[in-house]
N, C-alpha and C positions, 0 to 999 in steps of 0.2 A: 106444586113442592112448597114443602113446610113456608110459611109466613107470620104461623103466629106462634103468640107462645107456647112451652107444652104446657099443660095441662095443672104440673108440680110448680109452674115461677107461678102460673095464673093464683092459683091458688094461696103460694106466698106470696100475690099481691095483693089479694081480695086479706085477707088473713092479716098481714099490716096497713089495710085500709081499716079492717071491721078497731083492732087492737085504741089503731090512733083517733078516730073520733070517740072512742066511750072515754079515754084517755084524757083528748081535747077538753070536752065538753067537762070532764071532774077539777079541772086543774083552771080552769076559766072559771069555774063553781070557787075554790080553795080561793086562786088569787083574788077574789070579788072583799074574801069576810078576811082574808088577810092582809093585805094589801103588801104582799112579797112580791118585790123585782125580779128575783130566782123564778116564781111562781108564772109569772106573765108573761115573762123570756121562757122558762118552757109549754106554755100555749100555743105563741106565738110557732111552736117546733113544733107541734103536735102539729097543727093548724097545718102549717106547710105542707108536713108527711102526707095528708090525709088526701092535700088538692096532690101533693107528689102524684099517692097513688090511683086517685079519678083520671090524672092523666093517660097516665102509663096505660093501664084499662082501657083510653078513650084513643091512642094507638095507636094502641094492638086491633082493635075492634076496627081502624079503619087503615091497617096493612092488609086487612082482606080481601081488599077491594082484590077482583082479578086484573090481570092484566090487561091492555086497552092500544091503540093506535100511539098513543101520546105519552105510555107511561108500556115499550113495551115490556121489560124488565118487571114489570107490578109494583104494588106501593108497602113494600116491606121495608125500609127507609123514613115511614110515618113512624118506625117505633123507636127511630134512633132519633129525628123529629124531633118526639112530642121527650124525649127523655132530657134532651135538651136544656127545651124549654125545665122542665123540671130540675134545671141545675140550677138557673137565673129563677126561681124561684127562689130553690132552700138560703141562695147565698142575698135574696132580698126583702122577699116575708119571710123567711127566720129569721136568718142571719142578724143584716144590718136594721128592722126593726125591733127587736132582743136590743143589740147595743145602745141603736138608744135610747132606749126602756130603762138599759141600766145606766148609762153611763147622763142622761136626765133625774134619778134619785140618789145619784152619788152624792148629792150633795146634805140631804133629803135631814129633815129633824123629826119626820113622825113615827110612832114605833110603830114595833110588826105586830100584827095579829096572833092571837093563837096559834102558835107552832103545831101542834097537835092537828088540825086541822090539811098544813102543810105533810106533815107526817103521814098524815092516814092517806092522800092521792098520790104521795111522792109512795110510796110499799105498794098501794094500788096500779097502780102505774107501771114503776117494775116488773109486777106478775105478767101485764098485759104485753109488756115488749119481752118479754123473757120469752114466752111464750110464744108471740113474732118470731123471736132469735130462732127460736131452736124448732121452727114448721119451716122458716129458711135454710138452716143452717141442711137439716133433712131435704132439705130441695134439690141443694145443689151442691152437696156433697160426693152424687157420682161423680158432675163434672168439675170438679175440683181436686180428683186423681192424688198423685203426690207433689201438685202443687201447692206452695201457698199464699195463704187467702189472698195475700197481699198480689201476688202472680196471676191468683184470679180475676180480680178485677181489671188488672192488664191487658191480657191476654182476650178473656170472653169477649165472646160478642152480641152474648143476650145484653142488653140495656137493662133491661129487668132484675138480672141479680143483680150488675152492678147498682142501682139508684138501690134495691130493700135492704141489702147485705150494709152500708154506709148507713144507712138512714136508721135499722134496729140497732148496729149501732152506738153509734152516736146516742141516741134516744134514752139506753140508759150508763152513759158516763155524763147526758144533759143530765140525766136524774141522780145522779152522785155528785153533783156539782150543784147544784140544787139544795140539794138536800145538806151539803156542807155548807152554803152560804146561809140558810137557812139554823142551821145550827146553831155557828158560829155571831147572827145575833140576836138570838135566843140566848144563848149567855154572859155574852160580853154587853149586849144593846146596844153596841154601833149597827148602825146601819151599814155601817158601808159597805160591811162585808153579802150580805144578799145585794145590794150593785154590782158588787164589784163577779159574784158570781153569775151574776145578768150578766155580763158585758161579757167572763169567759164562753157563755153558753152561744153569745153572739157569734161570739172568733171561732167555738165550734165549729157553726152551722158552717158560716161562713167560707169555714177551710175544705167543712163536705163540701160544701156547694160547687169549689173550682176544682176541687178532685173531680170531681159527676161531671163537669164544663171539658175538664182534657179528655179526658175517654170518651163523650160523648163525643168533642171535635171529632176525634181520633177516627171515630167509628163515622160519622156522617161524609168527612173527605173519601171516604174509601181506605179499609185495610185489604192485606190480603190477609189470603188465606193463610193458616197454619203451616209452620216448618213440612210435617209428616205429612201437608195433602199436595202440598203444594213435588216436594218426591214423591207419591206415590200418583199424581195425574202424567209427572213427567216420566215416569217408569214404562205409565199407560203406552204415553204414548211412542217410548221409543219402542216398545218393544213389536206395534206393528210394524205391519208386513211392509216397507216399504220406504221406513222413514227412515236412513242413516243417522241423524242424532237430533237434537232438543237441543236449536241454538239458541234460544229465549223464548223465555213461559211467563207471561207475569196474571194475578191473577187477582182479582177484587170482589169484597160482600157487599153486594148490593141491599145485601136481609142477613140477620143471622144465621139464618139456616139457607141461605138461595148465594148463590158462588158463580 
């Protein structure tokens, strides 16, 4: 029984990891040169995302362990466990630290360094994150079907789809917020705009963390199969010779592909 992410999902995670590591290094360097709170917040954003991809890969690896006497249904739920840890990383490492950074710099009077460094790095970051998002959308497209993207996040049983899709979208939004904050600070000379951008990035990450937390909690508790799957099972049982009626049918996912 399949218990690991598809090769396409794994490619999406690895692509996101490569993009986030490269972007995090560039953002930290630019933040050191410019002193921008928004860039520091975005650096924490990319750092948290990089850690998250590693956690997803570790969870996928541990989920491959075969079933044993103690765990007769296998270890597929490790993918849910590590995705839940990801939600905490996004909220605390990314969101809360970025929020603290913005608040602490709000009343500062130091000037912003050369904003061209920030523009260059944010432009490069947007390219990397756009590439990662494109890979993710191409990967999850078949699973989406006629669903909206938000509905896909709610109904999918693959935690990698939830995490990587929200991360990639959040990364591009965060870059846009940082760009606005740096630009307004450069134009007005008011450092508060940079701090406000950092605070906004922190709130964005906390929101993403809460969404991932809610969805992975539901998966950990145990979600039922999709309605069409339950109907197919019911029909198969009801059509079996000797079966008069299906009185009660309950299903539970013990892993993304394990029912």
